[in-house]
PDB file with SEQRES, HELIX, SHEET and CRYST1 records, atoms N, CA, C and O in Angstrom:
SEQRES   1 A   68  MET LEU GLY LYS ARG ALA GLU GLU ILE ALA PRO ALA THR          
SEQRES   2 A   68  ARG PHE ARG SER ASP ARG PHE THR LEU ILE ASN GLY ASN          
SEQRES   3 A   68  PHE PHE PHE SER THR ARG GLU ASN THR LEU GLU GLY PRO          
SEQRES   4 A   68  PHE PRO THR ARG GLU GLU ALA VAL LYS GLU SER GLU ALA          
SEQRES   5 A   68  TYR ILE GLU ARG ALA VAL SER ASN ARG MET ARG ASN GLU          
SEQRES   6 A   68  LEU ALA GLY                                                  
HELIX    1 AA1 ARG A   43  ALA A   67  1                                  25    
SHEET    1 AA1 3 PHE A  20  ILE A  23  0                                        
SHEET    2 AA1 3 ASN A  26  SER A  30 -1                                        
SHEET    3 AA1 3 LEU A  36  PHE A  40 -1                                        
CRYST1    1.000    1.000    1.000  90.00  90.00  90.00 P 1           1          
ATOM      1  N   MET A   1     -13.468  88.004  53.693  1.00  0.00           N  
ATOM      2  CA  MET A   1     -13.646  89.205  54.467  1.00  0.00           C  
ATOM      3  C   MET A   1     -13.926  90.352  53.499  1.00  0.00           C  
ATOM      4  O   MET A   1     -13.121  90.627  52.608  1.00  0.00           O  
ATOM      5  N   LEU A   2     -15.037  91.004  53.669  1.00  0.00           N  
ATOM      6  CA  LEU A   2     -15.403  92.133  52.823  1.00  0.00           C  
ATOM      7  C   LEU A   2     -15.044  93.405  53.563  1.00  0.00           C  
ATOM      8  O   LEU A   2     -15.460  93.614  54.702  1.00  0.00           O  
ATOM      9  N   GLY A   3     -14.271  94.245  52.910  1.00  0.00           N  
ATOM     10  CA  GLY A   3     -13.850  95.476  53.569  1.00  0.00           C  
ATOM     11  C   GLY A   3     -13.457  96.534  52.575  1.00  0.00           C  
ATOM     12  O   GLY A   3     -13.321  96.272  51.380  1.00  0.00           O  
ATOM     13  N   LYS A   4     -13.277  97.736  53.083  1.00  0.00           N  
ATOM     14  CA  LYS A   4     -12.910  98.867  52.238  1.00  0.00           C  
ATOM     15  C   LYS A   4     -11.832  99.672  52.949  1.00  0.00           C  
ATOM     16  O   LYS A   4     -12.020 100.129  54.077  1.00  0.00           O  
ATOM     17  N   ARG A   5     -10.710  99.836  52.276  1.00  0.00           N  
ATOM     18  CA  ARG A   5      -9.655 100.693  52.804  1.00  0.00           C  
ATOM     19  C   ARG A   5     -10.026 102.130  52.505  1.00  0.00           C  
ATOM     20  O   ARG A   5     -10.805 102.394  51.590  1.00  0.00           O  
ATOM     21  N   ALA A   6      -9.476 103.058  53.265  1.00  0.00           N  
ATOM     22  CA  ALA A   6      -9.829 104.477  53.126  1.00  0.00           C  
ATOM     23  C   ALA A   6      -9.623 104.998  51.721  1.00  0.00           C  
ATOM     24  O   ALA A   6     -10.423 105.803  51.246  1.00  0.00           O  
ATOM     25  N   GLU A   7      -8.569 104.563  51.039  1.00  0.00           N  
ATOM     26  CA  GLU A   7      -8.270 105.091  49.712  1.00  0.00           C  
ATOM     27  C   GLU A   7      -9.014 104.379  48.581  1.00  0.00           C  
ATOM     28  O   GLU A   7      -8.881 104.767  47.420  1.00  0.00           O  
ATOM     29  N   GLU A   8      -9.795 103.342  48.903  1.00  0.00           N  
ATOM     30  CA  GLU A   8     -10.509 102.599  47.875  1.00  0.00           C  
ATOM     31  C   GLU A   8     -11.931 103.124  47.701  1.00  0.00           C  
ATOM     32  O   GLU A   8     -12.559 103.598  48.648  1.00  0.00           O  
ATOM     33  N   ILE A   9     -12.414 103.029  46.488  1.00  0.00           N  
ATOM     34  CA  ILE A   9     -13.751 103.520  46.179  1.00  0.00           C  
ATOM     35  C   ILE A   9     -14.829 102.519  46.581  1.00  0.00           C  
ATOM     36  O   ILE A   9     -15.850 102.906  47.150  1.00  0.00           O  
ATOM     37  N   ALA A  10     -14.614 101.241  46.292  1.00  0.00           N  
ATOM     38  CA  ALA A  10     -15.628 100.218  46.553  1.00  0.00           C  
ATOM     39  C   ALA A  10     -15.063  99.125  47.463  1.00  0.00           C  
ATOM     40  O   ALA A  10     -13.859  98.866  47.455  1.00  0.00           O  
ATOM     41  N   PRO A  11     -15.945  98.479  48.254  1.00  0.00           N  
ATOM     42  CA  PRO A  11     -15.498  97.359  49.077  1.00  0.00           C  
ATOM     43  C   PRO A  11     -14.967  96.223  48.202  1.00  0.00           C  
ATOM     44  O   PRO A  11     -15.383  96.067  47.054  1.00  0.00           O  
ATOM     45  N   ALA A  12     -14.057  95.441  48.748  1.00  0.00           N  
ATOM     46  CA  ALA A  12     -13.491  94.308  48.031  1.00  0.00           C  
ATOM     47  C   ALA A  12     -13.296  93.154  49.002  1.00  0.00           C  
ATOM     48  O   ALA A  12     -13.195  93.361  50.211  1.00  0.00           O  
ATOM     49  N   THR A  13     -13.245  91.963  48.479  1.00  0.00           N  
ATOM     50  CA  THR A  13     -12.997  90.795  49.310  1.00  0.00           C  
ATOM     51  C   THR A  13     -11.506  90.685  49.564  1.00  0.00           C  
ATOM     52  O   THR A  13     -10.709  90.730  48.627  1.00  0.00           O  
ATOM     53  N   ARG A  14     -11.127  90.542  50.814  1.00  0.00           N  
ATOM     54  CA  ARG A  14      -9.728  90.401  51.203  1.00  0.00           C  
ATOM     55  C   ARG A  14      -9.563  89.055  51.911  1.00  0.00           C  
ATOM     56  O   ARG A  14     -10.384  88.681  52.749  1.00  0.00           O  
ATOM     57  N   PHE A  15      -8.530  88.357  51.579  1.00  0.00           N  
ATOM     58  CA  PHE A  15      -8.240  87.094  52.230  1.00  0.00           C  
ATOM     59  C   PHE A  15      -7.008  87.259  53.091  1.00  0.00           C  
ATOM     60  O   PHE A  15      -5.961  87.693  52.612  1.00  0.00           O  
ATOM     61  N   ARG A  16      -7.130  86.916  54.353  1.00  0.00           N  
ATOM     62  CA  ARG A  16      -5.999  87.041  55.261  1.00  0.00           C  
ATOM     63  C   ARG A  16      -5.035  85.873  55.024  1.00  0.00           C  
ATOM     64  O   ARG A  16      -5.450  84.742  54.767  1.00  0.00           O  
ATOM     65  N   SER A  17      -3.763  86.177  55.115  1.00  0.00           N  
ATOM     66  CA  SER A  17      -2.757  85.138  55.003  1.00  0.00           C  
ATOM     67  C   SER A  17      -1.652  85.434  56.000  1.00  0.00           C  
ATOM     68  O   SER A  17      -1.558  86.536  56.540  1.00  0.00           O  
ATOM     69  N   ASP A  18      -0.836  84.451  56.228  1.00  0.00           N  
ATOM     70  CA  ASP A  18       0.277  84.643  57.147  1.00  0.00           C  
ATOM     71  C   ASP A  18       1.279  85.591  56.514  1.00  0.00           C  
ATOM     72  O   ASP A  18       1.749  85.343  55.403  1.00  0.00           O  
ATOM     73  N   ARG A  19       1.606  86.651  57.188  1.00  0.00           N  
ATOM     74  CA  ARG A  19       2.545  87.649  56.668  1.00  0.00           C  
ATOM     75  C   ARG A  19       4.003  87.243  56.894  1.00  0.00           C  
ATOM     76  O   ARG A  19       4.912  87.938  56.439  1.00  0.00           O  
ATOM     77  N   PHE A  20       4.231  86.143  57.580  1.00  0.00           N  
ATOM     78  CA  PHE A  20       5.583  85.720  57.914  1.00  0.00           C  
ATOM     79  C   PHE A  20       5.972  84.500  57.097  1.00  0.00           C  
ATOM     80  O   PHE A  20       5.201  83.554  56.945  1.00  0.00           O  
ATOM     81  N   THR A  21       7.209  84.550  56.569  1.00  0.00           N  
ATOM     82  CA  THR A  21       7.693  83.499  55.695  1.00  0.00           C  
ATOM     83  C   THR A  21       9.088  83.092  56.134  1.00  0.00           C  
ATOM     84  O   THR A  21       9.891  83.932  56.541  1.00  0.00           O  
ATOM     85  N   LEU A  22       9.368  81.814  56.051  1.00  0.00           N  
ATOM     86  CA  LEU A  22      10.688  81.290  56.349  1.00  0.00           C  
ATOM     87  C   LEU A  22      11.376  80.956  55.029  1.00  0.00           C  
ATOM     88  O   LEU A  22      10.900  80.109  54.272  1.00  0.00           O  
ATOM     89  N   ILE A  23      12.494  81.623  54.756  1.00  0.00           N  
ATOM     90  CA  ILE A  23      13.243  81.404  53.524  1.00  0.00           C  
ATOM     91  C   ILE A  23      14.702  81.172  53.894  1.00  0.00           C  
ATOM     92  O   ILE A  23      15.340  82.036  54.494  1.00  0.00           O  
ATOM     93  N   ASN A  24      15.225  80.007  53.535  1.00  0.00           N  
ATOM     94  CA  ASN A  24      16.629  79.667  53.806  1.00  0.00           C  
ATOM     95  C   ASN A  24      17.029  79.906  55.258  1.00  0.00           C  
ATOM     96  O   ASN A  24      18.127  80.391  55.533  1.00  0.00           O  
ATOM     97  N   GLY A  25      16.141  79.565  56.178  1.00  0.00           N  
ATOM     98  CA  GLY A  25      16.452  79.675  57.591  1.00  0.00           C  
ATOM     99  C   GLY A  25      16.268  81.057  58.198  1.00  0.00           C  
ATOM    100  O   GLY A  25      16.547  81.252  59.381  1.00  0.00           O  
ATOM    101  N   ASN A  26      15.807  82.013  57.412  1.00  0.00           N  
ATOM    102  CA  ASN A  26      15.555  83.369  57.898  1.00  0.00           C  
ATOM    103  C   ASN A  26      14.078  83.718  57.741  1.00  0.00           C  
ATOM    104  O   ASN A  26      13.407  83.234  56.830  1.00  0.00           O  
ATOM    105  N   PHE A  27      13.586  84.561  58.637  1.00  0.00           N  
ATOM    106  CA  PHE A  27      12.195  84.979  58.591  1.00  0.00           C  
ATOM    107  C   PHE A  27      12.066  86.345  57.929  1.00  0.00           C  
ATOM    108  O   PHE A  27      12.923  87.217  58.078  1.00  0.00           O  
ATOM    109  N   PHE A  28      10.972  86.503  57.194  1.00  0.00           N  
ATOM    110  CA  PHE A  28      10.632  87.748  56.512  1.00  0.00           C  
ATOM    111  C   PHE A  28       9.161  88.024  56.783  1.00  0.00           C  
ATOM    112  O   PHE A  28       8.403  87.105  57.089  1.00  0.00           O  
ATOM    113  N   PHE A  29       8.748  89.300  56.671  1.00  0.00           N  
ATOM    114  CA  PHE A  29       7.328  89.606  56.695  1.00  0.00           C  
ATOM    115  C   PHE A  29       6.987  90.420  55.463  1.00  0.00           C  
ATOM    116  O   PHE A  29       7.795  91.211  54.975  1.00  0.00           O  
ATOM    117  N   SER A  30       5.772  90.213  54.967  1.00  0.00           N  
ATOM    118  CA  SER A  30       5.321  90.942  53.787  1.00  0.00           C  
ATOM    119  C   SER A  30       4.446  92.105  54.220  1.00  0.00           C  
ATOM    120  O   SER A  30       3.814  92.064  55.276  1.00  0.00           O  
ATOM    121  N   THR A  31       4.415  93.147  53.389  1.00  0.00           N  
ATOM    122  CA  THR A  31       3.657  94.355  53.700  1.00  0.00           C  
ATOM    123  C   THR A  31       2.546  94.556  52.691  1.00  0.00           C  
ATOM    124  O   THR A  31       2.519  93.900  51.650  1.00  0.00           O  
ATOM    125  N   ARG A  32       1.625  95.465  52.996  1.00  0.00           N  
ATOM    126  CA  ARG A  32       0.562  95.823  52.048  1.00  0.00           C  
ATOM    127  C   ARG A  32       1.125  96.408  50.768  1.00  0.00           C  
ATOM    128  O   ARG A  32       0.506  96.332  49.706  1.00  0.00           O  
ATOM    129  N   GLU A  33       2.299  96.989  50.883  1.00  0.00           N  
ATOM    130  CA  GLU A  33       2.942  97.614  49.721  1.00  0.00           C  
ATOM    131  C   GLU A  33       3.651  96.580  48.856  1.00  0.00           C  
ATOM    132  O   GLU A  33       4.341  96.930  47.898  1.00  0.00           O  
ATOM    133  N   ASN A  34       3.480  95.307  49.196  1.00  0.00           N  
ATOM    134  CA  ASN A  34       4.080  94.190  48.460  1.00  0.00           C  
ATOM    135  C   ASN A  34       5.598  94.158  48.561  1.00  0.00           C  
ATOM    136  O   ASN A  34       6.279  93.814  47.595  1.00  0.00           O  
ATOM    137  N   THR A  35       6.128  94.514  49.723  1.00  0.00           N  
ATOM    138  CA  THR A  35       7.559  94.364  49.952  1.00  0.00           C  
ATOM    139  C   THR A  35       7.779  93.210  50.914  1.00  0.00           C  
ATOM    140  O   THR A  35       6.899  92.869  51.705  1.00  0.00           O  
ATOM    141  N   LEU A  36       8.937  92.623  50.843  1.00  0.00           N  
ATOM    142  CA  LEU A  36       9.323  91.551  51.748  1.00  0.00           C  
ATOM    143  C   LEU A  36      10.438  92.103  52.624  1.00  0.00           C  
ATOM    144  O   LEU A  36      11.525  92.412  52.136  1.00  0.00           O  
ATOM    145  N   GLU A  37      10.167  92.226  53.916  1.00  0.00           N  
ATOM    146  CA  GLU A  37      11.105  92.847  54.852  1.00  0.00           C  
ATOM    147  C   GLU A  37      11.850  91.769  55.632  1.00  0.00           C  
ATOM    148  O   GLU A  37      11.245  90.799  56.088  1.00  0.00           O  
ATOM    149  N   GLY A  38      13.141  91.934  55.782  1.00  0.00           N  
ATOM    150  CA  GLY A  38      13.948  90.977  56.515  1.00  0.00           C  
ATOM    151  C   GLY A  38      15.335  90.934  55.939  1.00  0.00           C  
ATOM    152  O   GLY A  38      15.685  91.810  55.148  1.00  0.00           O  
ATOM    153  N   PRO A  39      16.109  90.003  56.277  1.00  0.00           N  
ATOM    154  CA  PRO A  39      15.829  88.789  57.063  1.00  0.00           C  
ATOM    155  C   PRO A  39      15.950  89.028  58.567  1.00  0.00           C  
ATOM    156  O   PRO A  39      16.631  89.945  59.025  1.00  0.00           O  
ATOM    157  N   PHE A  40      15.261  88.166  59.314  1.00  0.00           N  
ATOM    158  CA  PHE A  40      15.312  88.165  60.771  1.00  0.00           C  
ATOM    159  C   PHE A  40      15.647  86.751  61.225  1.00  0.00           C  
ATOM    160  O   PHE A  40      15.189  85.786  60.613  1.00  0.00           O  
ATOM    161  N   PRO A  41      16.429  86.611  62.275  1.00  0.00           N  
ATOM    162  CA  PRO A  41      16.869  85.277  62.701  1.00  0.00           C  
ATOM    163  C   PRO A  41      15.761  84.412  63.302  1.00  0.00           C  
ATOM    164  O   PRO A  41      15.829  83.185  63.229  1.00  0.00           O  
ATOM    165  N   THR A  42      14.742  85.038  63.896  1.00  0.00           N  
ATOM    166  CA  THR A  42      13.644  84.283  64.510  1.00  0.00           C  
ATOM    167  C   THR A  42      12.303  84.886  64.107  1.00  0.00           C  
ATOM    168  O   THR A  42      12.225  86.043  63.693  1.00  0.00           O  
ATOM    169  N   ARG A  43      11.258  84.087  64.232  1.00  0.00           N  
ATOM    170  CA  ARG A  43       9.904  84.581  63.953  1.00  0.00           C  
ATOM    171  C   ARG A  43       9.543  85.700  64.931  1.00  0.00           C  
ATOM    172  O   ARG A  43       8.903  86.680  64.550  1.00  0.00           O  
ATOM    173  N   GLU A  44       9.951  85.551  66.181  1.00  0.00           N  
ATOM    174  CA  GLU A  44       9.646  86.557  67.191  1.00  0.00           C  
ATOM    175  C   GLU A  44      10.251  87.914  66.809  1.00  0.00           C  
ATOM    176  O   GLU A  44       9.616  88.954  66.982  1.00  0.00           O  
ATOM    177  N   GLU A  45      11.473  87.892  66.292  1.00  0.00           N  
ATOM    178  CA  GLU A  45      12.118  89.134  65.852  1.00  0.00           C  
ATOM    179  C   GLU A  45      11.368  89.725  64.656  1.00  0.00           C  
ATOM    180  O   GLU A  45      11.212  90.942  64.563  1.00  0.00           O  
ATOM    181  N   ALA A  46      10.906  88.869  63.744  1.00  0.00           N  
ATOM    182  CA  ALA A  46      10.144  89.337  62.582  1.00  0.00           C  
ATOM    183  C   ALA A  46       8.825  89.966  63.031  1.00  0.00           C  
ATOM    184  O   ALA A  46       8.415  90.993  62.491  1.00  0.00           O  
ATOM    185  N   VAL A  47       8.160  89.358  64.012  1.00  0.00           N  
ATOM    186  CA  VAL A  47       6.909  89.910  64.537  1.00  0.00           C  
ATOM    187  C   VAL A  47       7.173  91.268  65.174  1.00  0.00           C  
ATOM    188  O   VAL A  47       6.437  92.224  64.929  1.00  0.00           O  
ATOM    189  N   LYS A  48       8.216  91.358  65.986  1.00  0.00           N  
ATOM    190  CA  LYS A  48       8.576  92.617  66.649  1.00  0.00           C  
ATOM    191  C   LYS A  48       8.854  93.707  65.614  1.00  0.00           C  
ATOM    192  O   LYS A  48       8.381  94.834  65.762  1.00  0.00           O  
ATOM    193  N   GLU A  49       9.605  93.385  64.586  1.00  0.00           N  
ATOM    194  CA  GLU A  49       9.934  94.366  63.554  1.00  0.00           C  
ATOM    195  C   GLU A  49       8.727  94.726  62.694  1.00  0.00           C  
ATOM    196  O   GLU A  49       8.624  95.857  62.218  1.00  0.00           O  
ATOM    197  N   SER A  50       7.813  93.780  62.491  1.00  0.00           N  
ATOM    198  CA  SER A  50       6.601  94.098  61.720  1.00  0.00           C  
ATOM    199  C   SER A  50       5.730  95.084  62.498  1.00  0.00           C  
ATOM    200  O   SER A  50       5.117  95.973  61.907  1.00  0.00           O  
ATOM    201  N   GLU A  51       5.675  94.928  63.820  1.00  0.00           N  
ATOM    202  CA  GLU A  51       4.920  95.872  64.648  1.00  0.00           C  
ATOM    203  C   GLU A  51       5.550  97.258  64.607  1.00  0.00           C  
ATOM    204  O   GLU A  51       4.837  98.261  64.555  1.00  0.00           O  
ATOM    205  N   ALA A  52       6.879  97.326  64.629  1.00  0.00           N  
ATOM    206  CA  ALA A  52       7.574  98.605  64.528  1.00  0.00           C  
ATOM    207  C   ALA A  52       7.328  99.240  63.155  1.00  0.00           C  
ATOM    208  O   ALA A  52       7.168 100.456  63.050  1.00  0.00           O  
ATOM    209  N   TYR A  53       7.299  98.419  62.116  1.00  0.00           N  
ATOM    210  CA  TYR A  53       7.028  98.892  60.753  1.00  0.00           C  
ATOM    211  C   TYR A  53       5.640  99.540  60.688  1.00  0.00           C  
ATOM    212  O   TYR A  53       5.470 100.612  60.107  1.00  0.00           O  
ATOM    213  N   ILE A  54       4.659  98.875  61.289  1.00  0.00           N  
ATOM    214  CA  ILE A  54       3.287  99.401  61.292  1.00  0.00           C  
ATOM    215  C   ILE A  54       3.220 100.709  62.070  1.00  0.00           C  
ATOM    216  O   ILE A  54       2.567 101.657  61.633  1.00  0.00           O  
ATOM    217  N   GLU A  55       3.888 100.770  63.215  1.00  0.00           N  
ATOM    218  CA  GLU A  55       3.896 102.005  64.009  1.00  0.00           C  
ATOM    219  C   GLU A  55       4.487 103.168  63.215  1.00  0.00           C  
ATOM    220  O   GLU A  55       3.964 104.281  63.254  1.00  0.00           O  
ATOM    221  N   ARG A  56       5.578 102.906  62.496  1.00  0.00           N  
ATOM    222  CA  ARG A  56       6.186 103.960  61.673  1.00  0.00           C  
ATOM    223  C   ARG A  56       5.241 104.394  60.560  1.00  0.00           C  
ATOM    224  O   ARG A  56       5.121 105.587  60.283  1.00  0.00           O  
ATOM    225  N   ALA A  57       4.571 103.443  59.920  1.00  0.00           N  
ATOM    226  CA  ALA A  57       3.650 103.765  58.823  1.00  0.00           C  
ATOM    227  C   ALA A  57       2.490 104.617  59.329  1.00  0.00           C  
ATOM    228  O   ALA A  57       2.111 105.594  58.682  1.00  0.00           O  
ATOM    229  N   VAL A  58       1.927 104.258  60.472  1.00  0.00           N  
ATOM    230  CA  VAL A  58       0.816 105.024  61.047  1.00  0.00           C  
ATOM    231  C   VAL A  58       1.288 106.413  61.436  1.00  0.00           C  
ATOM    232  O   VAL A  58       0.606 107.403  61.171  1.00  0.00           O  
ATOM    233  N   SER A  59       2.450 106.488  62.062  1.00  0.00           N  
ATOM    234  CA  SER A  59       2.995 107.778  62.474  1.00  0.00           C  
ATOM    235  C   SER A  59       3.248 108.679  61.262  1.00  0.00           C  
ATOM    236  O   SER A  59       2.908 109.862  61.290  1.00  0.00           O  
ATOM    237  N   ASN A  60       3.837 108.132  60.206  1.00  0.00           N  
ATOM    238  CA  ASN A  60       4.083 108.907  58.990  1.00  0.00           C  
ATOM    239  C   ASN A  60       2.781 109.382  58.354  1.00  0.00           C  
ATOM    240  O   ASN A  60       2.697 110.513  57.875  1.00  0.00           O  
ATOM    241  N   ARG A  61       1.772 108.525  58.349  1.00  0.00           N  
ATOM    242  CA  ARG A  61       0.486 108.892  57.760  1.00  0.00           C  
ATOM    243  C   ARG A  61      -0.149 110.038  58.551  1.00  0.00           C  
ATOM    244  O   ARG A  61      -0.665 110.990  57.966  1.00  0.00           O  
ATOM    245  N   MET A  62      -0.111 109.941  59.876  1.00  0.00           N  
ATOM    246  CA  MET A  62      -0.697 110.991  60.709  1.00  0.00           C  
ATOM    247  C   MET A  62       0.052 112.296  60.526  1.00  0.00           C  
ATOM    248  O   MET A  62      -0.563 113.360  60.458  1.00  0.00           O  
ATOM    249  N   ARG A  63       1.377 112.227  60.446  1.00  0.00           N  
ATOM    250  CA  ARG A  63       2.187 113.427  60.247  1.00  0.00           C  
ATOM    251  C   ARG A  63       1.857 114.068  58.904  1.00  0.00           C  
ATOM    252  O   ARG A  63       1.750 115.291  58.818  1.00  0.00           O  
ATOM    253  N   ASN A  64       1.696 113.272  57.863  1.00  0.00           N  
ATOM    254  CA  ASN A  64       1.343 113.808  56.534  1.00  0.00           C  
ATOM    255  C   ASN A  64      -0.045 114.424  56.523  1.00  0.00           C  
ATOM    256  O   ASN A  64      -0.261 115.445  55.868  1.00  0.00           O  
ATOM    257  N   GLU A  65      -0.994 113.820  57.237  1.00  0.00           N  
ATOM    258  CA  GLU A  65      -2.351 114.363  57.291  1.00  0.00           C  
ATOM    259  C   GLU A  65      -2.359 115.715  58.027  1.00  0.00           C  
ATOM    260  O   GLU A  65      -3.089 116.626  57.636  1.00  0.00           O  
ATOM    261  N   LEU A  66      -1.566 115.844  59.069  1.00  0.00           N  
ATOM    262  CA  LEU A  66      -1.507 117.100  59.805  1.00  0.00           C  
ATOM    263  C   LEU A  66      -0.814 118.185  59.001  1.00  0.00           C  
ATOM    264  O   LEU A  66      -1.167 119.359  59.114  1.00  0.00           O  
ATOM    265  N   ALA A  67       0.159 117.812  58.195  1.00  0.00           N  
ATOM    266  CA  ALA A  67       0.910 118.776  57.389  1.00  0.00           C  
ATOM    267  C   ALA A  67       0.103 119.249  56.169  1.00  0.00           C  
ATOM    268  O   ALA A  67       0.289 120.366  55.687  1.00  0.00           O  
ATOM    269  N   GLY A  68      -0.784 118.389  55.685  1.00  0.00           N  
ATOM    270  CA  GLY A  68      -1.491 118.710  54.430  1.00  0.00           C  
ATOM    271  C   GLY A  68      -2.823 119.225  54.672  1.00  0.00           C  
ATOM    272  O   GLY A  68      -3.545 119.541  53.726  1.00  0.00           O  
TER     273      GLY A  68                                                      
END                                                                             
């Protein structure tokens, strides 16, 4: 997949991977910032929390853009 994020100068190839990982019976999700978030007892809970994480990130970005 060839794409360009807003903060990048040139397009780059990006490979999609599963953001959800099972470690010792708990689920985690990885972020663009290279953090591993969790643990969550089920994959469904990890998916729900990853969506909330994205909503917070978008909201924070919009708030910063309006303030600056």
